[in-house]
C-alpha positions as CSV (number, residue, x, y, z in Angstrom):
1,M,23.5,-22.9,-21.7
2,Y,21.8,-21.7,-18.4
3,T,18.1,-22.3,-18.4
4,G,17.3,-22.1,-14.7
5,R,15.5,-19.3,-12.9
6,L,17.5,-16.2,-12.0
7,P,15.8,-14.0,-9.4
8,F,16.4,-10.3,-9.5
9,L,15.4,-8.1,-6.5
10,F,15.3,-4.4,-7.0
11,T,13.4,-1.4,-5.8
12,I,10.9,0.2,-8.0
13,F,9.7,3.7,-7.3
14,D,6.0,4.2,-7.9
15,K,4.2,7.5,-7.1
16,N,6.7,8.3,-4.4
17,Q,6.2,5.0,-2.6
18,F,9.0,2.4,-2.5
19,T,8.0,-1.2,-3.1
20,N,10.2,-4.2,-3.6
21,E,9.4,-6.3,-6.6
22,R,10.9,-9.7,-7.3
23,L,11.4,-10.4,-10.9
24,N,12.0,-14.1,-11.8
25,L,13.5,-14.0,-15.2
26,T,14.1,-17.2,-17.1
27,L,17.2,-16.9,-19.3
28,N,17.0,-19.0,-22.4
29,N,19.9,-17.3,-24.1
30,S,17.3,-14.7,-25.1
31,L,18.3,-11.1,-25.5
32,G,14.6,-10.1,-25.3
33,N,14.4,-11.1,-21.6
34,I,17.6,-9.2,-20.7
35,E,16.5,-6.2,-22.7
36,Q,13.1,-6.2,-20.9
37,L,14.9,-6.3,-17.5
38,L,17.2,-3.4,-18.5
39,K,14.3,-1.3,-19.6
40,K,12.6,-1.8,-16.2
41,L,15.8,-0.9,-14.4
42,V,16.2,2.3,-16.4
43,I,12.6,3.3,-15.7
44,A,13.1,2.6,-11.9
45,M,16.3,4.7,-11.8
46,R,14.7,7.5,-13.7
47,K,11.8,7.7,-11.2
48,L,14.3,7.7,-8.3
49,S,16.0,10.7,-9.7
50,S,12.8,12.6,-10.5
51,T,11.9,16.0,-9.1
52,N,8.8,14.6,-7.6
53,Y,10.8,12.1,-5.7
54,Y,13.1,14.8,-4.3
55,N,10.2,17.0,-3.4
56,Q,8.4,14.2,-1.6
57,T,11.6,13.2,0.3
58,F,12.2,16.8,1.3
59,L,8.6,17.2,2.6
60,E,8.7,13.9,4.5
61,D,12.1,14.8,6.1
62,K,10.7,18.3,7.1
63,C,7.6,17.0,9.0
64,A,6.2,13.5,9.7
65,L,2.7,14.9,9.0
66,N,3.6,15.1,5.3
67,E,4.4,11.4,5.2
68,L,1.1,10.6,7.1
69,I,-0.9,12.8,4.6
70,H,0.8,11.0,1.7
71,L,-0.1,7.6,3.2
72,L,-3.7,8.7,3.9
73,S,-4.1,10.1,0.4
74,K,-3.9,6.6,-1.1
75,R,-7.2,5.7,-2.5
76,W,-9.3,3.4,-0.3
77,L,-6.9,3.4,2.6
78,T,-9.1,5.4,5.1
79,E,-12.2,3.5,4.0
80,V,-10.5,0.2,4.7
81,M,-9.5,1.5,8.1
82,F,-13.0,2.6,8.9
83,S,-14.5,-0.7,7.7
84,I,-12.2,-2.6,10.0
85,E,-13.2,-0.3,12.8
86,E,-16.8,-1.1,12.1
87,G,-16.2,-4.8,12.6
88,N,-15.4,-6.1,9.1
89,S,-12.4,-8.1,10.1
90,R,-12.0,-10.6,7.3
91,F,-11.0,-10.0,3.7
92,S,-14.3,-11.2,2.4
93,S,-16.4,-8.9,4.7
94,L,-14.2,-5.9,3.8
95,K,-14.6,-6.7,0.1
96,E,-18.4,-7.0,0.6
97,D,-18.5,-3.7,2.5
98,L,-16.3,-1.8,0.0
99,K,-18.1,-3.1,-3.1
100,H,-16.0,-1.3,-5.8
101,I,-12.5,-2.0,-4.4
102,S,-10.5,-4.6,-6.4
103,D,-8.9,-7.6,-4.6
104,N,-5.4,-6.3,-5.5
105,I,-6.0,-2.8,-4.1
106,L,-7.6,-4.2,-0.9
107,A,-4.7,-6.6,-0.4
108,D,-2.2,-3.7,-1.0
109,R,-4.0,-1.4,1.5
110,L,-4.1,-4.1,4.1
111,K,-0.4,-4.6,3.7
112,L,0.3,-0.9,4.0
113,L,-1.8,-0.5,7.1
114,E,0.0,-3.5,8.6
115,Q,3.4,-2.1,7.6
116,Y,2.6,1.2,9.4
117,K,1.3,-0.8,12.4
118,L,-2.2,0.7,12.1
119,I,-3.7,-2.8,11.9
120,V,-2.6,-6.3,13.0
121,R,-3.2,-9.4,11.0
122,N,-4.3,-12.4,13.2
123,N,-3.7,-15.8,11.6
124,H,-5.9,-18.6,12.9
125,L,-3.7,-21.4,11.6
126,G,-5.3,-24.2,13.7
127,E,-8.5,-23.9,11.8
128,V,-9.3,-25.6,8.5
129,P,-9.4,-23.7,6.3
130,A,-7.0,-21.2,7.9
131,R,-8.7,-17.9,8.8
132,V,-7.2,-14.4,8.8
133,E,-8.7,-11.5,10.7
134,Y,-7.6,-7.8,10.9
135,T,-8.0,-5.5,13.8
136,L,-7.0,-1.9,14.5
137,T,-4.0,-1.4,16.8
138,E,-4.0,1.2,19.5
139,T,-2.3,3.6,17.1
140,G,-4.9,2.7,14.4
141,E,-7.7,3.5,16.8
142,K,-6.2,6.8,17.7
143,L,-5.7,7.7,14.0
144,S,-9.3,6.6,13.2
145,E,-10.6,8.8,16.0
146,L,-8.7,11.8,14.6
147,L,-9.9,11.1,11.1
148,G,-13.5,10.9,12.3
149,G,-13.0,14.4,13.7
150,L,-11.6,15.6,10.3
151,C,-14.6,14.0,8.6
152,S,-17.0,15.8,10.9
153,F,-15.1,19.1,10.3
154,A,-15.2,18.6,6.5
155,E,-19.0,17.8,6.5
156,N,-20.0,20.6,8.9
157,E,-17.5,23.4,8.4
158,M,-16.1,23.2,4.9
159,E,-17.8,24.5,1.7
160,F,-16.6,22.7,-1.3
161,P,-17.2,24.1,-4.8
162,S,-19.8,22.1,-6.8
């Protein structure tokens, strides 16, 4: 009987955003664990074949702006960028500035910004305890400037229904 840990790596599609999730499944001769894994795989495959997925892929292939808009539409992403630009370079200071953001969402948004090379993560490993700081890259600064212009436009030129 195998009772060790068996890692499964597969891609899960969530709101048109690919993420890799590692499932560590302990097999104890239990059909419940295998059944649970199969259900997750079926759901992941169903989402990959959805109309929304195909529409998003089409739009992203058509114009890079669509992919950028999709990225920027993620809740808290622009606020995290602006907070870093304002000098909040550590996780705790970002959390303090963005009072209502959860730790998980903040960590996820920082990873996304880093993945798209809009911020850089600076590890200060020589210090005890180790310290991590985030700064905007040149690309992040350019995008932040453009977004600032869009914010001004929205505040001064747009009329939104009440």
